C-alpha positions as CSV (number, residue, x, y, z in Angstrom):
1,M,-26.0,176.6,17.9
2,R,-25.1,174.8,14.4
3,I,-22.9,172.1,14.8
4,E,-20.9,173.1,12.1
5,D,-20.0,175.9,15.1
6,Y,-18.3,173.7,17.4
7,A,-14.2,172.8,17.1
8,L,-13.5,169.0,17.9
9,I,-10.7,168.5,21.0
10,G,-9.7,165.6,22.2
11,D,-7.5,162.9,24.1
12,L,-8.1,159.8,21.7
13,Q,-10.2,158.5,24.4
14,T,-12.9,160.8,24.6
15,A,-13.6,164.4,22.9
16,A,-15.2,168.1,23.7
17,L,-17.0,170.1,21.3
18,V,-16.2,173.5,22.0
19,G,-18.5,176.5,20.4
20,N,-17.7,179.6,18.7
21,N,-18.8,181.3,21.6
22,G,-16.1,179.2,24.7
23,S,-18.2,177.2,25.7
24,I,-18.0,174.0,25.5
25,D,-21.4,172.0,24.9
26,W,-20.7,168.2,24.9
27,L,-18.1,166.6,27.0
28,C,-18.2,162.6,28.0
29,F,-15.8,161.2,30.6
30,P,-13.8,159.3,30.7
31,R,-14.7,156.9,27.4
32,F,-16.5,158.6,24.4
33,D,-20.0,156.1,25.2
34,S,-19.6,157.8,29.1
35,G,-22.4,160.0,30.2
36,A,-22.1,163.3,29.2
37,C,-21.1,165.8,32.0
38,F,-22.0,168.5,29.5
39,A,-25.0,167.9,27.1
40,A,-26.1,171.3,25.8
41,L,-25.5,170.5,22.4
42,L,-28.8,168.1,23.3
43,G,-31.0,170.9,25.3
44,D,-29.5,174.0,26.6
45,D,-27.0,175.3,29.5
46,N,-28.9,173.9,32.8
47,N,-28.2,170.2,30.8
48,G,-24.8,171.1,31.2
49,R,-21.7,173.0,29.6
50,W,-18.8,175.1,30.7
51,L,-18.6,178.5,29.5
52,I,-15.9,181.3,29.4
53,A,-16.1,184.5,26.8
54,P,-16.2,188.3,27.5
55,A,-18.9,189.4,29.6
56,G,-19.1,192.9,27.3
57,E,-20.3,192.5,23.4
58,V,-18.2,190.5,21.4
59,K,-17.5,192.9,18.0
60,R,-15.2,190.2,16.4
61,T,-14.8,186.5,17.0
62,S,-12.3,184.1,15.2
63,R,-10.5,180.5,15.5
64,R,-8.2,178.3,14.3
65,Y,-6.2,175.1,15.2
66,R,-2.9,175.6,15.6
67,V,-0.5,174.6,12.9
68,D,-0.5,170.4,12.7
69,T,-2.0,170.5,16.4
70,L,-5.7,170.1,18.3
71,V,-4.7,173.1,20.0
72,L,-7.9,175.1,19.2
73,D,-6.9,179.5,19.4
74,T,-10.1,181.1,19.5
75,E,-10.0,185.1,19.7
76,F,-12.3,187.5,20.9
77,E,-11.9,191.5,20.2
78,T,-14.1,193.7,22.4
79,T,-14.3,197.6,22.2
80,S,-11.4,197.6,25.2
81,G,-9.5,194.9,24.2
82,S,-8.9,191.8,22.8
83,V,-7.9,188.0,24.6
84,R,-7.2,184.7,23.1
85,L,-8.9,181.6,25.0
86,V,-6.4,178.4,24.0
87,D,-8.5,174.7,24.7
88,F,-7.2,171.5,24.5
89,M,-7.1,168.4,25.8
90,P,-3.6,166.8,27.0
91,P,-2.5,163.1,26.0
92,R,-4.0,160.8,28.4
93,G,-2.3,160.5,31.7
94,K,-4.1,158.4,34.7
95,A,-6.9,161.1,35.0
96,P,-8.5,162.8,31.6
97,D,-8.2,166.7,31.4
98,V,-9.9,169.8,29.8
99,V,-7.5,173.1,29.9
100,R,-8.2,175.8,28.8
101,I,-5.9,179.4,29.0
102,V,-7.2,182.7,28.4
103,E,-4.1,184.7,27.0
104,G,-4.8,188.6,27.0
105,M,-3.6,190.1,23.6
106,T,-4.1,193.9,23.6
107,G,-6.1,196.3,26.1
108,T,-8.5,195.4,29.1
109,V,-10.9,192.6,28.7
110,R,-14.0,191.6,31.2
111,M,-14.5,188.0,31.3
112,Q,-16.8,185.7,32.5
113,M,-16.7,182.0,33.7
114,E,-19.6,179.6,34.3
115,L,-19.6,175.9,35.0
116,V,-22.3,173.6,34.5
117,I,-21.5,170.1,35.6
118,R,-24.7,167.8,35.0
119,F,-23.6,163.7,35.0
120,D,-25.4,161.3,32.9
121,Y,-26.8,163.5,30.2
122,G,-28.0,166.6,32.3
123,S,-29.9,164.6,34.6
124,I,-27.9,164.6,37.9
125,V,-27.2,167.7,40.1
126,P,-23.7,166.8,41.4
127,W,-22.4,167.8,45.0
128,V,-19.8,170.6,44.6
129,R,-17.8,171.6,47.9
130,R,-14.2,173.2,48.3
131,R,-11.1,171.5,49.1
132,G,-8.4,173.6,49.3
133,N,-7.2,175.4,46.4
134,A,-9.6,173.2,43.8
135,L,-13.7,173.2,43.8
136,T,-14.8,168.7,43.5
137,A,-18.0,168.1,42.0
138,I,-19.5,164.8,42.6
139,G,-22.3,162.5,40.9
140,G,-22.6,158.8,41.7
141,P,-19.2,157.4,40.1
142,D,-18.2,160.3,38.6
143,A,-16.4,163.3,40.6
144,L,-14.8,166.4,38.9
145,V,-12.0,168.7,40.1
146,L,-12.1,173.0,38.7
147,R,-8.4,174.4,39.5
148,T,-7.9,177.9,38.8
149,P,-6.6,180.9,40.8
150,V,-9.6,182.7,39.4
151,P,-12.5,183.2,42.3
152,T,-15.5,181.6,42.3
153,Q,-18.5,181.1,43.8
154,G,-22.1,179.5,43.8
155,K,-24.9,180.7,41.6
156,D,-28.4,178.5,41.2
157,L,-26.6,175.5,41.4
158,R,-23.5,176.7,38.9
159,T,-20.2,178.0,39.6
160,V,-19.0,181.3,38.3
161,A,-16.8,183.5,38.0
162,E,-16.0,187.2,36.5
163,F,-12.4,188.5,36.0
164,E,-10.6,191.5,34.0
165,V,-7.8,190.5,31.8
166,G,-5.4,192.5,30.4
167,A,-2.1,191.8,28.1
168,G,-0.1,189.5,28.7
169,D,-2.2,187.5,31.2
170,W,-2.1,184.3,31.4
171,I,-4.7,182.8,33.2
172,P,-5.7,179.0,33.1
173,F,-8.3,176.7,34.2
174,T,-8.4,172.8,33.8
175,L,-11.3,170.3,35.0
176,T,-10.4,167.1,35.4
177,W,-12.5,163.6,35.9
178,H,-11.8,160.9,38.2
179,P,-13.8,158.0,39.5
180,S,-15.4,159.7,43.1
181,S,-14.5,156.8,45.1
182,E,-10.7,157.6,44.7
183,R,-8.4,160.9,45.9
184,L,-8.3,163.6,44.1
185,P,-5.9,163.5,41.3
186,R,-2.4,165.5,41.7
187,P,-2.7,169.0,40.0
188,I,-0.7,169.2,36.4
189,D,0.8,172.5,35.3
190,P,-0.9,174.1,31.9
191,S,1.6,175.3,30.3
192,L,3.6,172.1,30.7
193,A,0.6,170.0,29.5
194,L,-0.2,172.7,26.5
195,R,3.8,172.3,25.5
196,E,3.2,168.4,25.2
197,T,-0.1,168.4,23.5
198,V,1.7,170.9,20.7
199,D,4.7,168.2,21.0
200,Y,2.5,164.8,21.0
201,W,0.3,166.4,17.5
202,A,3.3,167.7,16.1
203,E,5.5,164.6,16.1
204,W,2.4,162.8,14.5
205,T,1.5,165.1,12.0
206,A,5.2,164.9,11.3
207,R,4.9,161.2,9.9
208,C,2.4,162.9,7.6
209,T,3.3,162.0,3.5
210,Y,0.9,163.7,1.7
211,D,2.2,166.7,0.2
212,G,-0.4,167.7,-2.6
213,E,-2.9,170.6,-2.5
214,W,-4.9,172.1,0.3
215,R,-2.6,171.0,2.9
216,N,-3.7,172.3,5.8
217,E,-7.5,171.4,6.1
218,V,-6.2,167.6,4.6
219,M,-3.7,167.7,7.7
220,T,-7.0,168.7,9.9
221,S,-9.1,166.3,8.7
222,L,-6.7,163.8,9.9
223,M,-6.4,164.8,13.3
224,V,-9.8,164.6,13.6
225,L,-9.6,161.0,12.5
226,K,-7.2,160.2,14.9
227,A,-8.8,162.2,17.6
228,L,-11.8,159.7,17.2
229,T,-9.2,156.8,17.7
230,Y,-9.6,155.1,20.7
231,A,-6.4,154.6,21.7
232,P,-6.0,151.7,24.7
233,T,-8.0,149.4,21.2
234,G,-7.0,151.4,17.7
235,G,-11.4,151.1,17.2
236,I,-12.9,154.1,15.7
237,V,-16.0,155.5,16.2
238,A,-18.1,157.1,13.4
239,A,-18.6,160.1,15.7
240,P,-18.1,161.9,19.5
241,T,-22.0,162.7,19.5
242,T,-25.1,161.2,19.9
243,S,-29.0,161.3,19.5
244,L,-28.2,164.8,17.3
245,P,-31.3,164.6,15.0
246,E,-31.0,164.5,11.4
247,Q,-34.6,166.4,11.4
248,L,-35.8,167.5,14.8
249,G,-38.7,165.1,15.4
250,G,-37.6,162.1,13.4
251,V,-36.4,158.6,14.8
252,R,-32.9,159.1,12.9
253,N,-31.0,160.1,16.2
254,W,-29.0,157.2,17.0
255,D,-25.7,157.0,18.9
256,Y,-22.7,157.2,16.4
257,R,-19.8,156.4,19.1
258,F,-19.6,153.0,18.0
259,C,-17.1,151.6,15.6
260,W,-18.9,151.1,12.5
261,L,-16.9,149.6,9.8
262,R,-17.8,151.0,6.8
263,D,-16.9,154.3,8.1
264,A,-13.4,153.1,9.5
265,T,-12.7,151.6,6.2
266,L,-13.3,155.0,4.5
267,S,-10.9,156.3,7.4
268,L,-8.4,154.0,7.6
269,Y,-8.0,154.2,3.8
270,A,-7.6,157.7,4.7
271,L,-4.9,157.4,6.6
272,M,-3.4,155.1,5.7
273,F,-3.0,157.7,2.2
274,A,-1.7,159.9,3.8
275,G,1.0,157.4,5.5
276,F,-0.6,156.7,9.0
277,E,0.2,153.0,8.6
278,D,0.6,152.0,12.1
279,E,-3.3,153.0,12.7
280,A,-3.8,150.5,10.1
281,V,-2.7,147.9,12.0
282,A,-4.3,149.0,15.1
283,W,-7.5,148.7,13.8
284,R,-6.5,145.6,12.3
285,D,-5.7,144.0,15.2
286,W,-8.6,145.7,17.5
287,L,-10.9,143.7,14.4
288,L,-10.0,140.6,14.6
289,R,-10.6,141.0,18.3
290,A,-13.9,141.7,17.9
291,I,-15.2,139.5,15.6
292,A,-13.7,137.1,18.2
293,G,-12.7,134.3,15.3
294,D,-16.1,133.1,13.7
295,P,-16.8,135.4,9.9
296,E,-20.6,134.3,10.8
297,D,-20.7,136.4,14.2
298,F,-19.5,139.7,12.1
299,S,-21.4,143.0,12.7
300,I,-21.9,146.3,10.9
301,M,-20.7,148.0,14.4
302,Y,-19.1,146.9,17.4
303,G,-18.2,149.1,21.1
């Protein structure tokens, strides 16, 4: 798909790109600069993706962020009914999570789920097994845990499912990363995680002092800049992606998961203009640590 057909969700330590077809085609766990477990953005579904969408023909698709939050709602309308797919990443606890919730709106819709986990940018097919109510996938140091009430099965090195959603139904899926050498992380409550995510972003956006034209668009842009901030340090990555060529076959396919000082300065100017001074202070402190006290070692970008 075109890059503009993706929307971003994140937890201030990494981010995912969600296509308007219901497929997460890019996600690096547990950090922005970690290897991708979903890399279909650079190749195809064999390089990893997570699709949740109607199994039949879709008549119309619309999507939007919930007001002043980075919670993404995608609505699919089919001949038999309509459903809403809610995508978000809760504020980071010990383990990073992606939560996807299917909500029935009208009629009854047959849905499909396809989870293709490929660690290290699509190069590692994981060892998948069921452990109680959890499905685990392990590849080297990385592990993912899928939890959902929907029955799943393995097919052609993929995890698939089909299920029906009626009006009023609410079906959650959670995917959690953890080091493969550690125990499974505890399951999270998807409904509680949704409330906490909405509350986090609502509290953050309430600090905005901008009151001019196109406020909703300005606020969405500010939330994206905030989502590109690595919370533990205050550094801001230029983009969550790598290796997307400016021209097919060209040499401009760099890794932008670094803090480029020029880009970050422009981002901070926008944030400060809207009243978010804490982010500017955190970035300044990060910069002083990165330079390490010697202006002669000043670089255009840092990890």
